[in-house]
C-alpha positions in Angstrom: 82.0 -145.6 -63.4 81.1 -146.8 -66.8 77.8 -147.9 -68.0 76.1 -149.4 -70.8 73.2 -150.1 -72.2 71.7 -151.9 -75.9 69.6 -150.5 -78.6 67.7 -151.3 -81.6 68.2 -150.3 -84.7 67.5 -150.5 -88.4 71.2 -152.0 -88.4 70.5 -154.0 -85.6 71.7 -154.1 -81.6 74.0 -151.5 -80.9 75.8 -151.0 -77.4 75.9 -147.6 -76.1 78.3 -146.3 -73.0 78.4 -143.8 -70.7 80.3 -142.2 -67.4 77.0 -140.4 -66.5 78.1 -137.4 -68.0 78.4 -138.0 -71.9 78.9 -140.5 -74.4 81.9 -143.0 -74.5 80.6 -145.5 -77.0 78.7 -146.6 -79.2 79.3 -149.9 -81.2 77.6 -152.6 -83.2 76.9 -155.8 -82.0 80.0 -157.9 -82.9 81.7 -155.2 -84.7 85.4 -155.0 -85.4 87.6 -153.0 -82.6 84.2 -154.1 -80.2 85.7 -153.9 -76.8 86.5 -155.5 -73.7 83.9 -155.6 -70.5 85.9 -153.4 -68.3 85.5 -150.7 -71.1 82.0 -150.6 -71.2 81.1 -151.3 -67.6 78.1 -152.3 -66.3 75.0 -153.4 -68.0 72.1 -151.5 -67.1 68.5 -150.0 -68.9 69.3 -147.4 -70.7 65.8 -145.1 -68.7 68.6 -145.5 -66.2 71.3 -143.1 -67.6 70.0 -139.7 -68.9 72.6 -139.6 -71.2 72.2 -142.8 -72.6 68.4 -142.3 -72.9 69.0 -139.3 -75.1 71.2 -141.0 -76.9 68.7 -144.0 -77.5 66.2 -140.6 -78.8 68.9 -139.4 -80.9 69.8 -142.0 -82.8 66.8 -143.6 -83.3 65.7 -139.7 -84.7 69.0 -140.0 -87.2 67.9 -143.4 -88.3 63.9 -141.4 -88.4 65.7 -138.8 -90.7 64.6 -136.5 -88.3 68.0 -135.5 -87.1 71.0 -134.4 -89.1 73.6 -134.0 -86.1 73.8 -134.7 -82.6 73.5 -132.7 -79.7 75.1 -134.7 -76.7 78.2 -134.5 -74.7 81.0 -137.2 -76.3 83.8 -138.3 -74.0 86.0 -141.0 -76.4 89.1 -141.7 -75.3 92.5 -142.4 -77.2 95.7 -141.2 -78.2 96.1 -137.3 -79.0 96.2 -138.7 -83.0 93.0 -140.3 -82.7 91.2 -137.5 -80.7 92.5 -135.0 -83.5 91.1 -137.2 -86.3 88.0 -137.8 -84.6 87.6 -134.1 -84.0 88.1 -133.4 -88.0 85.4 -136.4 -88.5 82.9 -134.2 -86.5 83.1 -131.4 -88.6 81.8 -133.2 -91.9 78.6 -132.4 -92.6 75.6 -134.6 -92.6 75.3 -135.7 -96.3 78.6 -134.7 -97.3 82.1 -137.4 -97.3 85.3 -137.1 -96.8 88.5 -138.8 -97.8 91.4 -140.4 -95.7 93.9 -137.8 -97.4 92.3 -135.0 -96.7 91.1 -135.8 -93.1 95.5 -136.1 -93.0 95.8 -132.8 -93.9 93.6 -131.5 -91.2 95.1 -132.8 -88.7 98.8 -132.6 -88.9 101.6 -132.2 -91.4 103.2 -135.2 -92.2 99.8 -137.8 -90.9 99.6 -140.3 -93.3 96.3 -141.4 -94.5 96.8 -144.8 -93.2 97.2 -143.7 -89.7 94.1 -141.7 -90.1 92.4 -145.0 -91.5 93.7 -146.9 -88.3 92.1 -144.5 -86.0 89.0 -144.1 -87.7 88.9 -147.7 -88.1 89.0 -147.3 -84.0 86.6 -145.0 -83.6 84.7 -145.4 -80.2 81.1 -143.2 -80.7 80.1 -145.0 -84.3 77.5 -142.7 -86.3 77.9 -139.8 -83.5 81.7 -139.3 -84.2 80.4 -139.8 -88.5 83.5 -142.6 -89.4 81.2 -143.8 -92.2 81.3 -140.5 -93.7 85.2 -141.2 -95.2 85.8 -142.3 -98.6 89.2 -143.7 -100.2 90.4 -141.0 -102.7 88.6 -142.1 -105.6 85.0 -142.2 -104.0 85.3 -145.8 -102.9 84.1 -147.5 -99.8 86.7 -149.0 -97.7 86.7 -150.2 -94.5 84.2 -149.5 -91.6 84.3 -151.6 -88.5 80.6 -151.8 -88.5 80.4 -153.7 -91.8 80.4 -152.1 -94.9 76.8 -152.5 -95.6 76.4 -150.4 -92.4 78.2 -147.9 -94.2 76.4 -148.1 -97.2 73.0 -147.9 -95.6 74.4 -144.6 -93.3 75.7 -143.0 -96.7 72.3 -143.7 -98.3 70.6 -142.4 -95.5 72.0 -138.9 -95.7 71.9 -138.9 -99.4 68.4 -137.4 -100.1 70.1 -134.4 -98.3 72.9 -134.3 -100.6 72.5 -131.5 -104.0 74.3 -134.4 -105.9 75.7 -137.7 -104.5 79.0 -137.8 -103.5 79.6 -134.2 -102.3 83.1 -133.7 -100.9 83.7 -131.8 -97.3 
């Protein structure tokens, strides 16, 4: 059974989803690739699910600059390729960025950067799986399902930890 709840962040409303044992989704309200109702499951109060309560607390600590990594069980659903890309995203440290091409080299020989971009764009657990840390090969901001203004905000939030702007992983 999947549950979801709404929470407010400095970037607006987010919807967090859980199967009761792990976080299965984190989306900005109205973002691209927003899931269907059956994926979200039943709406509950955050306090009714321990995983959602903890996800909300960690998310707010992140936005307050008090958290640089997350400590939650995650259970995104996707293809083997998507799961490999999302696993690679989790290895990009706070304050660093990577490129679609660099991720493609990590997930397998011959994985086109465009396919990596599609998998990154369909990330089901925004922020917790840091797809906002992926830039084009020339360092420019490119697509973000939550909106480029959100991506820019998240990168700026993490920038103070970087010794120099635009550190690549």
